[in-house]
C-alpha positions as CSV (number, residue, x, y, z in Angstrom):
1,X,-110.4,33.0,-0.3
2,X,-113.0,34.5,2.1
3,X,-112.1,35.8,5.6
4,X,-114.6,33.3,7.1
5,X,-112.9,30.3,5.5
6,X,-109.4,31.3,6.5
7,X,-110.0,32.0,10.1
8,X,-110.7,28.4,11.3
9,X,-107.6,27.2,9.4
10,X,-105.5,29.8,11.1
11,X,-106.8,28.8,14.6
12,X,-106.0,25.2,13.8
13,X,-102.4,26.0,13.0
14,X,-102.1,28.0,16.2
15,X,-103.4,25.1,18.3
16,X,-101.0,22.7,16.7
17,X,-98.1,24.9,17.3
18,X,-99.1,25.3,21.0
19,X,-99.2,21.5,21.3
20,X,-95.7,21.2,19.9
21,X,-94.4,23.8,22.3
22,X,-95.9,22.0,25.3
23,X,-94.2,18.7,24.2
24,X,-90.8,20.3,24.2
25,X,-91.2,21.2,27.9
26,X,-91.2,17.5,28.7
27,X,-87.4,17.4,28.1
28,X,-85.0,18.7,30.7
29,X,-83.7,22.1,30.0
30,X,-80.0,22.0,29.3
31,X,-77.5,24.3,30.9
32,X,-75.4,26.7,29.0
33,X,-72.7,29.2,29.7
34,X,-75.3,31.9,29.1
35,X,-77.5,30.7,31.9
36,X,-77.0,33.0,34.9
37,X,-78.4,30.4,37.4
38,X,-75.8,28.7,39.6
39,X,-75.1,25.0,38.8
40,X,-76.1,22.4,41.4
41,X,-73.3,20.1,42.4
42,X,-75.4,18.3,45.0
43,X,-76.0,14.6,45.0
44,X,-73.9,11.5,44.6
45,X,-70.3,12.2,43.4
46,X,-70.7,15.9,43.8
47,X,-67.9,18.2,44.9
48,X,-68.4,19.0,48.5
49,X,-68.8,22.7,49.4
50,X,-67.7,22.2,53.0
51,X,-64.4,21.1,54.5
52,X,-63.6,17.4,54.8
53,X,-63.8,15.9,58.3
54,X,-60.3,15.5,59.8
55,X,-61.2,12.0,61.0
56,X,-62.0,11.0,57.4
57,X,-58.7,12.4,56.2
58,X,-56.8,10.5,58.9
59,X,-58.5,7.3,57.9
60,X,-57.6,7.9,54.3
61,X,-54.0,8.6,55.3
62,X,-53.8,5.4,57.4
63,X,-55.3,3.3,54.6
64,X,-52.7,4.8,52.1
65,X,-49.9,4.0,54.5
66,X,-51.1,0.4,54.9
67,X,-51.4,-0.1,51.2
68,X,-47.8,1.3,50.7
69,X,-46.6,-1.1,53.4
70,X,-48.2,-4.1,51.6
71,X,-46.6,-3.1,48.3
72,X,-43.2,-2.9,50.0
73,X,-43.7,-6.3,51.5
74,X,-44.7,-7.8,48.1
75,X,-41.6,-6.2,46.5
76,X,-39.3,-7.5,49.2
77,X,-40.8,-11.0,48.8
78,X,-40.2,-10.8,45.1
79,X,-36.6,-9.8,45.6
80,X,-36.0,-12.7,48.0
81,X,-37.3,-15.1,45.4
82,X,-35.8,-13.5,42.3
83,X,-32.3,-12.6,43.5
84,X,-31.1,-16.2,43.9
85,X,-32.4,-17.0,40.5
86,X,-30.7,-13.9,39.0
87,X,-27.4,-14.8,40.7
88,X,-27.6,-18.3,39.5
89,X,-28.3,-17.2,35.9
90,X,-25.4,-14.7,36.2
91,X,-23.1,-17.5,37.3
92,X,-24.3,-19.8,34.6
93,X,-23.8,-17.0,32.0
94,X,-20.6,-15.3,33.1
95,X,-18.7,-17.9,35.1
96,X,-15.2,-18.2,33.6
97,X,-12.6,-20.9,33.9
98,X,-8.9,-20.3,33.5
99,X,-6.0,-22.6,33.6
100,X,-2.3,-22.3,34.1
101,X,-0.1,-23.4,31.2
102,X,3.3,-24.6,32.3
103,X,6.0,-23.7,29.8
104,X,8.0,-26.4,28.2
105,X,11.7,-26.0,27.9
106,X,14.5,-28.2,26.6
107,X,16.1,-28.2,30.1
108,X,12.9,-29.3,31.9
109,X,12.2,-32.0,29.3
110,X,15.6,-33.2,28.5
111,X,14.6,-36.6,29.7
112,X,11.9,-36.8,27.1
113,X,14.3,-35.5,24.4
114,X,11.7,-33.2,22.9
115,X,12.7,-31.3,19.8
116,X,13.1,-27.6,19.8
117,X,10.5,-27.4,17.1
118,X,7.9,-29.2,19.3
119,X,8.6,-26.8,22.2
120,X,8.4,-23.8,19.8
121,X,4.9,-24.9,18.7
122,X,3.8,-25.5,22.3
123,X,5.1,-22.2,23.6
124,X,3.8,-20.3,20.6
125,X,0.4,-21.9,21.1
126,X,0.5,-20.8,24.7
127,X,1.3,-17.2,23.7
128,X,-1.7,-17.2,21.2
129,X,-4.0,-18.7,23.9
130,X,-3.1,-15.9,26.4
131,X,-4.1,-13.4,23.7
132,X,-7.5,-15.1,23.3
133,X,-6.6,-16.3,19.8
134,X,-7.9,-19.8,20.2
135,X,-7.8,-20.8,16.5
136,X,-4.1,-19.9,16.2
137,X,-3.3,-21.7,19.4
138,X,-5.1,-24.8,18.2
139,X,-3.2,-24.6,14.9
140,X,0.2,-24.6,16.8
141,X,-0.8,-27.3,19.2
142,X,-1.8,-29.6,16.3
143,X,1.5,-28.9,14.6
144,X,3.3,-30.0,17.8
145,X,1.0,-33.1,18.0
146,X,2.1,-34.0,14.4
147,X,5.7,-34.3,15.7
148,X,4.7,-36.4,18.7
149,X,1.4,-38.1,18.1
150,X,-0.3,-39.0,21.4
151,X,1.7,-36.5,23.4
152,X,-0.1,-35.6,26.6
153,X,1.0,-32.0,26.8
154,X,-0.1,-31.2,23.3
155,X,-3.4,-32.9,23.7
156,X,-4.0,-31.3,27.1
157,X,-3.4,-27.9,25.6
158,X,-5.8,-28.6,22.7
159,X,-8.4,-29.5,25.2
160,X,-7.8,-26.2,27.0
161,X,-8.1,-24.3,23.8
162,X,-11.4,-26.0,23.1
163,X,-12.6,-25.1,26.6
164,X,-12.0,-21.4,25.9
165,X,-13.7,-21.7,22.6
166,X,-16.6,-23.4,24.3
167,X,-16.9,-20.6,26.9
168,X,-16.6,-17.6,24.7
169,X,-17.5,-18.7,21.2
170,X,-19.9,-21.6,22.1
171,X,-18.0,-23.8,19.6
172,X,-15.7,-26.8,20.1
173,X,-17.6,-28.1,23.2
174,X,-18.2,-31.6,21.8
175,X,-14.6,-31.9,20.5
176,X,-13.1,-30.8,23.7
177,X,-15.4,-33.1,25.8
178,X,-14.5,-36.1,23.6
179,X,-10.8,-35.3,23.9
180,X,-10.9,-35.0,27.7
181,X,-12.7,-38.3,28.0
182,X,-10.0,-40.0,25.9
183,X,-7.2,-38.4,28.1
184,X,-9.0,-39.5,31.3
185,X,-9.0,-43.1,30.1
186,X,-5.3,-43.0,29.1
187,X,-4.2,-40.9,32.1
188,X,-6.6,-41.6,35.0
189,X,-4.3,-39.9,37.6
190,X,-4.2,-36.5,35.9
191,X,-6.4,-34.3,38.2
192,X,-6.1,-31.3,36.0
193,X,-8.3,-33.0,33.4
194,X,-11.2,-32.9,35.9
195,X,-11.0,-29.1,36.0
196,X,-11.0,-28.9,32.2
197,X,-14.0,-31.3,32.1
198,X,-16.0,-28.9,34.3
199,X,-16.0,-26.4,31.4
200,X,-17.7,-28.7,29.0
201,X,-20.1,-29.8,31.7
202,X,-20.9,-26.2,32.5
203,X,-21.1,-24.8,29.0
204,X,-21.6,-27.8,26.8
205,X,-23.7,-30.9,26.8
206,X,-23.5,-32.6,30.3
């Protein structure tokens, strides 16, 4: 290749390279950790180089206090509305009913001429019921009822045993409610039946 022919080609390559270098200058030069020029933090959102005005600080503080006050008021309003609901649910969930069980003895019931076996079953059922053994109490009460079918004391205690089952095991509610309704029809003057009925109304189906 001659020198004359290669020179124009070389000049053409140099011009093209110069154009490419000029186009790169159109892009903004990026910063790097090796650049010794200080970075410019000016403009919107920049970190201020000077101290903040005390008036601005006071306004920010006042606004923060107002926002905290509004949050406290909202929380207090929530408590005023929520606490009664919480207390009601707690009562509905944890309210307990307890009943006294008068002991039957031969002397107290001599007029009825109750057998010692009947009294044993009743008293033993009472003892089991006080120990929270509702199934054992029901078993003994039913044994007593076999001796004296229709006896009020035995049926009343069976209703009480069902009431404890209904409260703590969520079973026997319907049976107890049905029994109480029967006793109320047969013995309308027995006020203690109304107290037992409250258990099934509270825990069972109203």
